[in-house]
VOMARRO-241423 format. One line per 2 residues: number of its first residue (from 1); their letters; for each residue y, z, x negated of C-alpha. Coordinates in pm, 1 decimal, decimal comma, m for minus. Layout:
VOMARRO-241423
NUM) a) Y/Z/X; ... $
end
This chain:
VOMARRO-241423
1) ms) 6510,7/20039,4/m22106,6; 6170,4/19896,0/m22298,7 $
3) pd) 6011,7/19580,3/m22139,6; 5751,4/19732,5/m21943,0 $
5) dl) 6025,9/19980,3/m21785,9; 6192,9/19663,8/m21699,8 $
7) ll) 5923,5/19470,1/m21548,5; 5821,4/19796,4/m21314,9 $
9) hr) 6167,5/19735,7/m21166,0; 6144,3/19368,4/m21082,2 $
11) tr) 6075,2/19262,5/m20726,8; 5891,9/18948,5/m20582,1 $
13) rh) 6247,1/18859,1/m20444,0; 6356,9/18875,0/m20810,7 $
15) ff) 5991,0/18674,0/m20979,7; 6093,3/18398,5/m20686,7 $
17) rd) 6440,0/18357,2/m20777,0; 6456,5/18347,5/m21139,7 $
19) cg) 6096,5/18142,5/m21198,9; 6245,1/17790,5/m21255,9 $
21) vg) 5874,1/17662,0/m21205,7; 5750,4/17889,9/m20918,6 $
23) lg) 5790,4/17814,6/m20570,3; 6217,7/17844,3/m20571,2 $
25) am) 6228,3/17519,6/m20785,9; 5917,3/17364,7/m20554,4 $
27) al) 6078,1/17406,7/m20245,3; 6378,2/17266,0/m20407,7 $
29) as) 6244,8/16940,6/m20543,6; 6141,6/16925,0/m20182,0 $
31) lg) 6460,9/16958,2/m20013,5; 6722,5/16815,7/m20245,1 $
33) dp) 6728,6/16655,6/m20644,8; 6525,9/16792,6/m20888,3 $
35) ar) 6789,9/16717,5/m21145,9; 7029,1/16922,1/m20953,0 $
37) al) 6803,2/17211,5/m20959,4; 6779,2/17238,9/m21280,0 $
39) ga) 7184,9/17236,2/m21361,5; 7152,5/16848,3/m21440,5 $
41) gp) 7475,6/16785,1/m21310,3; 7654,6/16729,5/m20973,8 $
43) aa) 7378,5/16502,4/m20741,3; 7361,4/16415,0/m20352,2 $
45) st) 7154,8/16671,4/m20195,4; 6856,3/16478,8/m19983,1 $
47) np) 6970,5/16491,3/m19588,5; 6663,1/16682,5/m19436,6 $
49) la) 6771,7/16473,5/m19108,7; 6688,1/16115,7/m19285,7 $
51) pk) 6426,5/15928,5/m19094,3; 6104,9/15960,2/m19184,0 $
53) pg) 5818,1/15735,6/m19017,8; 5581,5/15845,5/m18800,0 $
55) hf) 5182,7/15856,7/m18814,8; 5179,1/15533,2/m18676,8 $
57) ap) 5424,9/15275,9/m18510,2; 5644,5/15371,0/m18234,3 $
59) ra) 5715,5/15298,1/m17906,1; 6053,0/15503,2/m17832,6 $
61) rs) 6328,3/15556,1/m18087,9; 6493,6/15813,9/m17885,1 $
63) vi) 6424,4/16081,9/m17576,9; 6702,7/16183,8/m17346,6 $
65) fl) 6504,7/16486,6/m17151,2; 6675,1/16572,9/m16810,1 $
67) fm) 6583,5/16932,4/m16763,1; 6626,0/17051,9/m16409,0 $
69) ag) 6643,2/17417,3/m16442,2; 6484,0/17652,5/m16189,1 $
71) gp) 6203,5/17454,6/m16031,4; 6267,8/17135,5/m15798,5 $
73) sq) 6041,9/17146,2/m15487,1; 5833,3/16815,4/m15519,6 $
75) le) 5760,7/16853,1/m15133,4; 6128,0/16770,0/m15090,5 $
77) lf) 6185,1/16496,5/m15310,1; 5864,1/16309,4/m15415,5 $
79) dp) 5523,4/16457,1/m15301,4; 5537,7/16393,1/m14833,0 $
81) kp) 5200,2/16565,3/m14686,1; 5110,0/16460,6/m14332,8 $
83) el) 4891,1/16756,4/m14300,6; 5170,0/17037,6/m14432,9 $
85) qq) 5389,0/16864,0/m14171,8; 5142,0/16916,1/m13885,1 $
87) rh) 4981,1/17237,7/m13974,1; 5376,0/17395,6/m13999,2 $
89) dq) 5356,3/17759,3/m13970,1; 5032,1/17788,9/m14005,1 $
91) pi) 4858,0/18082,4/m14227,0; 4727,5/17879,8/m14521,0 $
93) pd) 4356,9/17887,7/m14611,2; 4225,6/18171,6/m14838,3 $
95) sf) 4032,7/17920,8/m15070,7; 4385,0/17812,2/m15150,6 $
97) ia) 4569,1/18151,0/m15270,9; 4263,3/18355,1/m15386,4 $
99) gk) 4328,1/18527,0/m15709,8; 4653,7/18321,3/m15771,1 $
101) rf) 4999,0/18471,6/m15881,4; 5317,5/18361,9/m15746,1 $
103) af) 5657,0/18537,3/m15922,0; 5759,5/18698,1/m15615,0 $
105) md) 5461,8/18837,0/m15405,1; 5673,8/19086,5/m15139,8 $
107) ss) 5874,3/18793,5/m14991,3; 5583,7/18548,6/m15011,4 $
109) fk) 5317,9/18758,8/m14894,5; 5498,2/18925,7/m14598,8 $
111) gk) 5185,2/18942,4/m14354,1; 4969,2/18610,3/m14446,7 $
113) pk) 5194,2/18338,1/m14632,9; 5219,7/18041,6/m14367,6 $
115) ll) 5255,9/17634,3/m14442,7; 5619,1/17513,4/m14483,4 $
117) at) 5663,7/17181,4/m14380,9; 6012,5/16978,6/m14469,4 $
119) kr) 6267,9/16840,8/m14275,3; 6311,6/16550,5/m14519,1 $
121) kf) 6260,7/16219,2/m14441,2; 6069,9/16028,9/m14699,8 $
123) aq) 5982,3/15591,7/m14739,4; 5810,8/15401,6/m14988,3 $
125) hg) 6051,9/15229,8/m15205,1; 6080,1/14926,0/m15458,3 $
127) ss) 5765,0/14704,7/m15514,0; 5576,4/15005,7/m15614,1 $
129) ga) 5603,1/15173,9/m15294,5; 5684,5/15512,8/m15433,2 $
131) wv) 5783,8/15825,4/m15211,6; 6145,6/15955,4/m15278,5 $
133) se) 6294,0/16153,9/m14968,7; 6680,8/16103,3/m14833,0 $
135) cl) 6771,8/16368,4/m15103,4; 6753,7/16108,2/m15352,0 $
137) pe) 6903,0/15780,0/m15268,7; 7021,1/15686,3/m15614,2 $
139) ta) 6639,0/15738,0/m15761,8; 6482,2/15524,3/m15499,9 $
141) kv) 6642,4/15235,5/m15622,3; 6547,3/15263,2/m15951,9 $
143) vd) 6145,0/15317,0/m15839,3; 5989,5/15021,2/m15987,8 $
145) dl) 6153,6/15122,4/m16356,4; 5957,2/15463,0/m16312,3 $
147) tf) 5652,3/15685,1/m16372,7; 5592,8/15913,1/m16157,0 $
149) ik) 5351,5/16224,2/m16251,1; 5259,9/16420,0/m15930,7 $
151) sm) 4971,5/16664,6/m16072,8; 5201,7/16839,7/m16340,2 $
153) at) 5087,0/17222,9/m16414,4; 5220,9/17441,8/m16584,2 $
155) ep) 5146,0/17827,2/m16690,1; 5410,4/18076,4/m16683,8 $
157) in) 5490,4/18194,1/m16343,2; 5842,6/18321,2/m16415,9 $
159) ha) 6137,1/18136,8/m16516,6; 6230,2/18181,7/m16874,8 $
161) pa) 5869,3/18190,9/m16976,4; 5835,3/17808,6/m16786,5 $
163) kl) 6132,4/17688,2/m16945,0; 6020,9/17851,4/m17312,4 $
165) ff) 5669,9/17727,8/m17261,2; 5791,9/17370,4/m17139,9 $
167) nt) 6011,0/17369,1/m17444,6; 5836,7/17567,1/m17698,0 $
169) ga) 5451,6/17510,2/m17579,4; 5486,8/17893,8/m17556,2 $
171) sq) 5586,5/18148,9/m17321,0; 5682,4/18390,4/m17605,5 $
173) fg) 6020,3/18374,9/m17843,5; 5995,7/18187,2/m18198,2 $
175) rp) 5874,9/17902,8/m18151,7; 6011,3/17572,1/m18234,7 $
177) si) 6148,8/17354,6/m17930,0; 6028,3/17019,0/m17873,8 $
179) ga) 6353,7/16874,0/m18001,5; 6358,6/17047,4/m18304,7 $
181) wv) 5964,6/16948,2/m18372,7; 6071,3/16609,7/m18362,1 $
183) ty) 6367,0/16632,3/m18561,9; 6128,9/16797,8/m18846,5 $
185) gi) 5864,9/16518,6/m18799,0; 6080,1/16192,5/m18781,6 $
187) gs) 6419,3/16279,9/m18848,2; 6704,3/16097,2/m18667,4 $
189) es) 6858,4/15764,1/m18691,0; 7212,4/15928,1/m18692,7 $
191) qd) 7399,6/16011,4/m19033,4; 7727,6/16117,4/m18853,6 $
193) lp) 7594,0/16337,2/m18550,3; 7327,8/16604,2/m18515,1 $
195) gf) 6970,6/16470,3/m18449,0; 6889,2/16670,6/m18134,0 $
197) vv) 7175,6/16745,4/m17917,7; 7195,7/16983,1/m17604,1 $
199) lq) 7411,3/16913,0/m17310,2; 7493,9/17113,1/m16987,9 $
201) sg) 7576,1/17117,1/m16595,0; 7559,7/17306,3/m16322,2 $
203) pr) 7665,9/17706,1/m16234,9; 7525,6/17824,6/m16536,6 $
205) gp) 7310,7/17805,7/m16833,2; 6945,6/17794,4/m16803,8 $
207) rg) 6751,2/18085,9/m16780,6; 6611,0/18177,1/m17150,6 $
209) ga) 6931,6/18036,4/m17329,8; 6947,1/17895,8/m17699,3 $
211) vn) 6571,7/18018,1/m17776,0; 6482,7/17690,8/m17544,5 $
213) wg) 6650,5/17466,3/m17804,6; 6589,1/17668,2/m18118,3 $
215) sg) 6390,5/17569,3/m18433,9; 6225,5/17914,0/m18434,9 $
217) fl) 6024,3/17914,8/m18770,5; 6175,0/17570,5/m18879,2 $
219) ps) 6439,1/17560,3/m19108,2; 6745,2/17605,0/m18876,1 $
221) ty) 6891,1/17253,3/m18927,9; 6641,7/17131,0/m18658,8 $
223) qg) 6755,4/17317,9/m18420,1; 6994,3/17176,1/m18125,4 $
225) vp) 7327,6/17149,5/m18096,6; 7463,9/17233,4/m17795,4 $
227) fr) 7779,0/17041,1/m17717,5; 8040,7/17240,1/m17434,2 $
229) ng) 8113,4/17106,3/m17079,4; 8481,9/17002,8/m17059,8 $
231) ae) 8793,0/16793,4/m17269,3; 8651,2/16956,5/m17618,0 $
233) pi) 8258,7/16951,5/m17607,9; 8289,3/17052,4/m17962,3 $
235) ld) 8494,5/17315,2/m18141,3; 8736,0/17276,5/m18469,5 $
237) la) 8714,7/16908,5/m18530,1; 9047,6/16886,1/m18628,8 $
239) sp) 9098,4/17022,1/m18977,5; 9422,3/17316,5/m18981,5 $
241) ag) 9777,7/17255,8/m19035,7; 9879,8/17111,0/m19387,1 $
243) id) 9521,8/17101,1/m19479,4; 9439,7/16695,0/m19558,5 $
245) at) 9111,7/16466,3/m19608,2; 9202,7/16534,8/m20010,3 $
247) rq) 9267,2/16900,9/m19996,0; 8895,7/16952,1/m19723,0 $
249) rr) 8695,4/16749,8/m19979,3; 8754,4/16974,7/m20234,6 $
251) al) 8680,3/17236,7/m20071,1; 8387,6/17111,3/m19925,8 $
253) da) 8247,3/17021,8/m20279,2; 8303,4/17345,3/m20421,1 $
255) ir) 8129,1/17517,9/m20168,4; 7844,8/17260,6/m20182,4 $
257) dl) 7844,7/17313,7/m20562,0; 7790,8/17680,2/m20488,6 $
259) na) 7572,6/17659,3/m20223,0; 7356,9/17422,7/m20436,0 $
261) er) 7362,5/17641,3/m20737,3; 7237,6/17952,3/m20528,7 $
263) la) 6957,5/17726,7/m20370,2; 6827,2/17592,1/m20721,4 $
265) st) 6847,9/18014,7/m20764,9; 6646,3/18100,4/m20483,1 $
267) gd) 6460,8/17768,3/m20303,1; 6596,3/17949,8/m19967,4 $
269) pe) 6537,8/17627,1/m19727,8; 6826,9/17801,9/m19498,2 $
271) ia) 7093,8/17729,8/m19771,1; 6975,4/17383,9/m19779,7 $
273) tr) 7068,6/17418,3/m19417,1; 7424,6/17486,1/m19498,4 $
275) ia) 7490,9/17236,6/m19704,9; 7375,6/16992,7/m19450,2 $
277) sy) 7559,8/17131,9/m19178,0; 7888,5/17090,4/m19377,0 $
279) em) 7829,9/16771,1/m19480,0; 7712,8/16681,8/m19085,9 $
281) ay) 8081,6/16921,5/m18981,0; 8267,7/16674,8/m19215,7 $
283) rm) 8133,8/16381,7/m19092,6; 8171,8/16432,4/m18717,3 $
285) qs) 8553,9/16484,8/m18746,2; 8573,7/16125,9/m18781,0 $
287) sa) 8242,1/16034,5/m18564,1; 8227,8/16271,1/m18280,6 $
289) pe) 8590,7/16237,1/m18159,1; 8510,9/15867,2/m18064,5 $
291) li) 8157,1/15975,2/m17898,6; 8326,2/16184,8/m17687,6 $
293) dl) 8594,6/15949,3/m17597,0; 8486,2/15838,8/m17215,9 $
295) ag) 8819,9/15675,5/m17115,4; 8667,9/15369,0/m17359,4 $
297) es) 8390,6/15324,7/m17088,1; 8489,7/15006,2/m16875,0 $
299) ke) 8550,3/15138,0/m16499,8; 8253,1/14963,8/m16365,8 $
301) tl) 8052,0/15185,1/m16592,1; 8236,9/15523,0/m16498,5 $
303) dl) 8200,1/15381,1/m16123,1; 7806,3/15326,7/m16154,9 $
305) yg) 7756,4/15681,8/m16291,6; 8007,4/15842,9/m16058,5 $
307) ad) 8205,2/15913,0/m16392,0; 8498,2/16125,8/m16422,7 $
309) ps) 8622,9/16211,0/m16804,0; 8874,7/16450,9/m16679,8 $
311) kp) 8609,1/16685,9/m16527,0; 8285,7/16819,5/m16662,1 $
313) sf) 7923,8/16694,8/m16473,1; 7593,7/16604,1/m16550,5 $
315) an) 7677,1/16252,9/m16455,7; 7974,4/16278,8/m16763,8 $
317) nc) 7671,7/16368,4/m16962,3; 7421,8/16106,9/m16859,3 $
319) ll) 7661,2/15865,9/m16984,2; 7739,2/16111,4/m17317,3 $
321) ar) 7338,9/16083,4/m17356,2; 7332,6/15697,6/m17320,6 $
323) rl) 7602,5/15678,0/m17617,6; 7419,5/15964,7/m17813,5 $
325) ve) 7115,0/15732,8/m17815,4; 7316,3/15423,8/m17868,9 $
327) rg) 7435,4/15619,8/m18250,9; 7096,4/15717,9/m18336,5 $
329) vr) 7077,6/16050,1/m18202,2; 6709,6/16124,3/m18200,9 $
331) fv) 6702,9/16410,6/m17929,2; 6884,1/16433,9/m17653,5 $
333) ql) 6786,2/16727,5/m17363,9; 7037,8/16785,0/m17043,5 $
335) yh) 7004,2/17092,8/m16873,0; 7126,0/17148,5/m16495,7 $
337) tn) 7124,3/17392,2/m16302,5; 7024,5/17516,7/m16011,3 $
339) wd) 6697,3/17419,7/m15854,4; 6580,9/17764,7/m15723,5 $
341) hh) 6517,8/17751,4/m15385,5; 6377,5/18037,7/m15249,2 $
343) gg) 6557,9/18083,8/m14926,2; 6853,9/18309,7/m15083,4 $
345) pg) 7217,8/18263,6/m15092,4; 7336,2/17962,2/m15280,4 $
347) ed) 6902,8/17879,5/m15250,6; 6865,9/17732,8/m14972,9 $
349) lg) 6667,9/17398,6/m14896,1; 6944,8/17246,2/m14640,1 $
351) pd) 7307,3/17238,0/m14820,5; 7223,9/17389,7/m15130,6 $
353) ld) 6924,5/17164,8/m15233,6; 7135,2/16850,6/m15117,8 $
355) kv) 7411,5/16949,5/m15339,3; 7217,2/16970,5/m15628,7 $
357) cr) 7068,5/16640,0/m15566,1; 7412,6/16466,7/m15516,8 $
359) dv) 7501,6/16640,3/m15910,4; 7228,7/16465,4/m16012,0 $
361) dr) 7087,0/16171,3/m15857,0; 7337,7/15888,4/m15928,9 $
363) gs) 7379,1/16035,5/m16265,4; 7019,0/16017,0/m16345,5 $
365) aa) 6912,6/15663,7/m16167,7; 7264,3/15528,8/m16329,9 $
367) lv) 7112,5/15680,2/m16641,9; 6796,3/15439,0/m16606,4 $
369) md) 6958,2/15131,7/m16504,5; 7283,4/15158,1/m16783,3 $
371) lk) 6976,0/15173,5/m17032,5; 6777,6/14888,4/m16919,9 $
373) rr) 7099,1/14622,4/m16881,3; 7208,6/14723,5/m17225,1 $
375) gl) 6839,3/14636,5/m17362,2; 6797,2/15032,6/m17487,8 $
377) ld) 6506,4/15185,3/m17217,2; 6226,5/14953,8/m17375,9 $
379) dt) 6286,5/15206,1/m17732,0; 6423,1/15524,0/m17529,6 $
381) lv) 6202,3/15761,0/m17323,5; 6364,2/15906,5/m17030,8 $
383) vw) 6191,9/16223,6/m16898,4; 6288,1/16380,7/m16545,0 $
385) gg) 6215,4/16738,1/m16431,0; 6188,3/17125,9/m16377,6 $
387) ef) 5950,9/17411,3/m16546,8; 5761,6/17390,1/m16217,9 $
389) gr) 5751,1/17285,6/m15858,4; 5728,3/17506,1/m15538,5 $
391) tp) 5503,0/17635,7/m15299,0; 5328,3/17476,0/m14992,2 $
393) mg) 5431,0/17792,1/m14803,2; 5738,9/17978,3/m14696,6 $
395) ea) 5902,3/18234,5/m14863,7; 6101,0/18443,1/m14615,0 $
397) re) 6488,6/18542,1/m14732,2; 6792,3/18476,9/m14565,7 $
399) hi) 6689,8/18132,6/m14495,7; 6308,2/18048,6/m14536,8 $
401) gr) 6238,6/17894,8/m14904,4; 5989,6/17789,1/m15154,8 $
403) nh) 5814,3/18041,6/m15443,6; 5801,7/17928,6/m15775,0 $
405) hv) 5452,5/17696,5/m15806,7; 5286,3/17592,0/m16130,5 $
407) da) 4937,0/17427,3/m15971,0; 5086,9/17102,8/m15903,1 $
409) yt) 5466,3/16933,8/m15874,0; 5617,6/16605,9/m15971,8 $
411) mw) 5810,3/16455,1/m16237,9; 5899,7/16111,2/m16376,1 $
413) la) 5911,5/15912,7/m16698,4; 6126,3/15576,6/m16805,2 $
415) gg) 6097,6/15327,7/m17028,4; 5979,8/15390,2/m17440,3 $
417) gt) 5640,5/15277,8/m17399,3; 5565,0/15416,3/m17031,3 $
419) kp) 5400,0/15213,5/m16711,2; 5677,1/15138,2/m16523,0 $
421) gi) 5616,6/15131,9/m16134,4; 5293,2/15356,4/m16126,0 $
423) tv) 5208,1/15663,2/m15998,6; 5003,4/15880,7/m16189,7 $
425) ga) 4771,1/16206,5/m16035,3; 4761,8/16326,6/m15677,2 $
427) td) 4741,3/16660,3/m15497,4; 4582,9/16786,3/m15174,5 $
429) ef) 4649,6/16775,6/m14854,4; 4928,5/17037,3/m14860,7 $
431) gf) 5057,3/16966,5/m15226,4; 4901,6/17298,7/m15366,9 $
433) gp) 4668,7/17131,5/m15654,5; 4608,8/16853,1/m15840,4 $
435) ie) 4290,8/16654,8/m15730,1; 4282,7/16388,5/m15981,5 $
437) dr) 4441,5/16310,6/m16346,1; 4557,2/16689,8/m16344,2 $
439) vh) 4833,2/16700,4/m16614,8; 4916,4/16992,8/m16840,4 $
441) vh) 5236,8/17078,0/m17003,1; 5049,6/17034,6/m17323,8 $
443) dl) 4966,8/16671,9/m17202,3; 5309,6/16563,9/m17100,1 $
445) qa) 5404,5/16684,6/m17484,8; 5145,5/16547,1/m17671,4 $
447) ti) 5226,3/16172,6/m17464,3; 5620,3/16253,5/m17568,3 $
449) lh) 5517,0/16299,5/m17961,7; 5299,0/15947,5/m17914,0 $
451) ll) 5529,5/15760,1/m17776,0; 5776,2/15831,6/m18069,3 $
453) gi) 5501,2/15763,8/m18312,5; 5338,6/16127,9/m18414,5 $
455) eh) 5006,2/16246,2/m18363,3; 5048,1/16619,6/m18215,5 $
457) tk) 4743,1/16747,9/m18387,1; 4889,5/16646,7/m18718,2 $
459) lt) 5272,2/16754,7/m18677,9; 5180,9/17104,4/m18810,4 $
461) yr) 5408,3/17372,0/m18989,3; 5201,4/17673,0/m19146,2 $
463) fq) 5381,3/17998,0/m19099,9; 5261,3/18370,2/m19150,4 $
465) gr) 4920,1/18235,2/m19245,5; 4859,8/17969,0/m19003,1 $
467) df) 4910,9/17628,8/m18917,8; 5162,2/17589,1/m18588,8 $
469) rl) 5188,6/17274,3/m18392,0; 5408,6/17219,7/m18065,5 $
471) td) 5138,3/17167,3/m17842,1; 4930,6/17483,5/m17978,0 $
473) ve) 4522,1/17420,5/m17948,5; 4548,4/17172,7/m17666,3 $
475) ge) 4690,0/16861,0/m17519,7; 4543,7/16532,2/m17484,6 $
477) vv) 4758,0/16204,0/m17448,1; 4793,9/16075,7/m17110,9 $
479) rk) 4689,2/15737,3/m17170,6; 4745,6/15607,9/m16784,8 $
481) il) 5121,1/15633,1/m16836,7; 5117,2/15388,5/m17188,6 $
483) a) 5230,1/15047,7/m17100,4 $
end
């Protein structure tokens, strides 16, 4: 072919691959060693998860997010309403529900929706006088270390979109999760473990699945790494029979060199992710067995959490979360199901609520106490709550339950620069909506980033022609909860 004919057969992909001073080389220079990109011999590639400075001095070094998947009922746990008790089984005034949407209109609006009193007893606890019901006796013991937000508000009315919204700032697939944003922004202090780890417990996984901890359009090195329940949370840590450390290292070096050569020619950041993943997996062969061996904890600590190393549980995951942040992991997220108390089978506000509360109460409180006594609570932010709350009106199924509610619900935080022993926000006489200090999901996201030293409006990533951020175009730091 003539030179002109060859040019006609070139594509943009060819151009970016072969242009030594173009986008491929620039991308590589930001990810690894520029000398290696130009074929100048072996060099260690830059770790994309290496610690990076934030926009200002952080108060928190790491986050443990205890995500109660399904929507805990604030009216059974944290927000007693005498007026609701007095007006049980009376129709809720039209002014409250006019123009509102609810997830299950058929079971919630058979006739006129009626108010539902709780059967749970409440008491004030600690010197702060925080209200906690009999469902969470262990949490009640640590209220002076907690910061309650009683005026949380969100937007999507169904589980999967609401979980996505809380975790990614959007109710559609494809956005990075909060843990991915954090590790993209400031990296991780752990060299031998992932920067973002996900732990799960309960009868099933959270609705929406892996997109809740995905990296979206960010490089996949920032996505959450799920650990499994059971005796072997991380698969394939041991080398195959007959493969010693020297032979394995030689194989990994060869794979790294081949990937680096391809990275130099394409500038594809996913190849850099692959290089980093191989190296992380190799290091985890040494670090992970010690991490997951809870038998090394004292009997006193195991008893504090109610943890049994032989049985998977939320308590075990809370203890593992503490061990992860001790080792520098930046973001640990624990999902526990099922908090979806509509009144159907397995979803009543009686024994079923009691069970899920027992599952998490001791472990949640023990985590706060254990972090505090080890000097870790000051720079570890603990967050507890779900994707939305429950309605003050009853929902008629096999039993009377509560529907999804997005206007007002309760969450709590501890440590990491928050002000302990206070309650922010209040709701009306029925607990339907906030009457002061409404806190939107984007506000809490902005606050979590702020405590980590990140200005949420500046943590952006350009994708498809626009700059994206976790909080979209909203979000204000909740100053009242800052210490």
